[in-house]
N, C-alpha and C positions, 0 to 999 in steps of 0.2 A: 504494499499499500504506500503510495506516495504521500508526502507530507503537504497538506494544503496551506500550511502557514507560510506567509511570504518570507523570503530568505532573510531580510533584515530583522524580522521579529522572531526567528527561530532561536531558542535559548543557546544552542551551541555557537551560533554566529554572533549572538550578543556577547557571549563570553570572550570569543576571539577578539571582537571589536573593543570590548573593555580592557582586555589585557594588553592591547597594543596602543591604547589611547595614552597621550602624553601624561596626563594628570593621574590617571588611575593605575598606570604601570608602576608608579612609585611604590606601591605596596608590595610589589613582587621583587624589589631590588634585594641585594644581599643585605645583611644586617647592618654592616658598616656604612654602605651607601645609603640605606634607608634613614639611619641615624643622622647622617650628614645632611640629607635633604630636610629632615625635621628641624635640625639645628639652624640651617640657613633660612628656612621659613620663619622660624621663631625670631631669629635675629632681624629679619626684614620687618616683621610685625612689630618688634620692639623699637626699631628705629622709627617706623612711622608713628608709633604711639608716644615716642619720646617728648614731643611738644606738649602733649596732654599731661604726661607725667610731670613735666616741669611746671605746669600750671597748678598741679596738686601739691608737689613737694620741690622745693628749690634744691638743685644738686649742689650748689655752693654751701648751703647751710645744713642740709640734711641728706647727705649722699646715700647713705644706706636706705633710707625711706624712698628716695627717688628710684634707686636700683630696684627695690622691691615692687614698687608701683609700676615701673616700666616693664619688669619681668611679668607681672600679672597681665598687663596689657598685651604683651607678646604671646603669652600662653592662651589668653582668650582668643586672640586672632588665630592661633595655630589650631585650636580645637575645631574650628569651623571647617577647614578643608579635610581634616581627618574624619569628621562626621559625614562630610559629603562622600568621601571614598568609602566609608563604611556603608552608607546607604546605597551606593552603586553597586558594590560587590554583594550586598544583601539582596538586592533586587535580582541580580543574575542567579544567585544561589537559589532563591525561592523559585524562579522559573525553571532552573535545571532540576530541582527536587520534585517539582509538581508533576503529578501523572496527567493532568489536564492543563492544556495551554490555551489561554484566551488570546485571540489575535484579532486584528482589524483588517478586513479585506481591502477596502478603499477609503475608509474614514471612520470617525468615532461612532457613527450611526448604525454600522453594520458589523458589529462584533460577533465572532464565532468562537466556539470552543472545540479543540482537537484533543483527543486522548492519545498519548504516546503509546506506541507498542511497547511490550514489556522489555525487549532487548535494548531499545533506545533509552528507556527509563533507568535501566541498570547501569548502562554506560554513563549517562548523565550524572547518576548518583555517585558512581566511582570518581568522576571528575570533581564533584563537590568534595567528596572525602579527602582526596589527595591534593587537590590544587586550591580550592576556594576556602575550605575550613582553616588551613593554616594562615591564609591571608586575613580571614575574619578574626582569628585569634590574635594576630599581631596588631590589627587595628583596634580591637577591644582593649588589648594591653596598653596600647598607646593612649587611648582615651582615659583609661584608669590612671596611667602615669601622669597625664596632664592634670587630672583632677587632684591627684595627690600633690603635685607640685603647686597647684593653686592654693590648696588648703594649707600646705606647710609654709608657703611664702606668706599667705595671709596671717597665719599665726605668728610667724617671725616678725612681720610688720607690726602686728599688734603689741608685741613685747618691746619694741623700740621706743 
């Protein structure tokens, strides 16, 4: 039986497109490359947030408070792209894991549902287990790390 789902809406093709996309492929980098990208993004957000941090704490009079406020701004900025990556990978994971695929033939008004053959479902679920679950775990750990960083920096700032 041929798949009636348009090529661009087939879960496997969505996965291939996502893993090759500039932004989403960062989650697949080696650990050191991934951490470098996160650090550079955090630093970029911290630099952009620095003027706001300066208006909250003067770096010349309260250097550590300024550093904490700026670090919090960078971390809040960093959590947004990580959540976006988590959302994108989660969507593809859900589509691959699902036995039934909803698709649109020509627009939002004519949606259909297609049930995957058992062999395709098993292949897709293996892909999820070996490729996507580690990425999802990495992104979830990243979000948890950012939240812990925010909490500890906030506590440190409160003690200053």
